[in-house]
N, C-alpha and C positions, 0 to 999 in steps of 0.2 A: 200596886202590884207590894210584892211579900216583904217585910222590914227583914234585914241583912243576917239578922241575930236567929230567925226562922231559916232560911236557906239548906244548914243542913238536918232541920226536921223535916221537910219538904221531901228534898230529895231523899230521903230514907223511907217516906211516906208508900203505903201498898197502896199501886193501881188497883182498885177499885172496880171502874166503866172505864169505857171508851168508845169514843164514834172516830168515824171520818168526816172531815169535810169539807168542801170543797168550794174556794174562794177563789176568784176569776179561774186562773188553769192550773191551778196545783191545791194539790189535795194535800189536808194538813191532819195532824190528830188532836182531838179536844179529851184533855184527859182528866179522871176523876180520882184523887187519888185523898188519903185521909185517915186518920184515926176514928172511930166513936165519939161525938162530939165536937170534932175537928176536920171538916171538908173541905176541899179547895176544886176548883172549876181551873184547866189551864188548855191553855191552845195556842199556837203558834201566832205571833202577829199580835196577839192583844193582852190586854191584863190579864193577871190572874183575877179570882172572886175567890169571895170567902173572906169570913167562912163559914160554914153551915154547919149549923148543928147536928144535922141526918145526913143520911147518904139519901133520903129521898128528896130533902130542899135541894141536895146540888144536884141531884139528875133532874129534876124539875125546871130549878133553875137556867140547867144546859140546854137540855133539850127546849123547853121556852125562845133563849135566846140564838142558839145555834141551827133550828130546826130548818130554816132553809137551807142552809150549808148544806147539812146532815143529808136531808132530800136532793139536791143536787149530785151530792158524790153518788147516793146510793143510783141514783137514774144516771150516769157515768156509766157505771159498774153495769147497768144491764144493757146498753146498747151492745 
């Protein structure tokens, strides 16, 4: 979880990439937000992760850790 002093910075950070995940029966957003040198990954009901030094690192972490949920959401939309 992010420190309370970073809440304002976090809420004002631009969204760089987003995914939709499917956990159980509900879809949820997976967001990658930040500024150069400090990117974070946020997903509902999970702890925020980061900081990551690069956007590519944050994307790689999100895709590795949420790939199953992202794939389930995509498959659900195709049905």
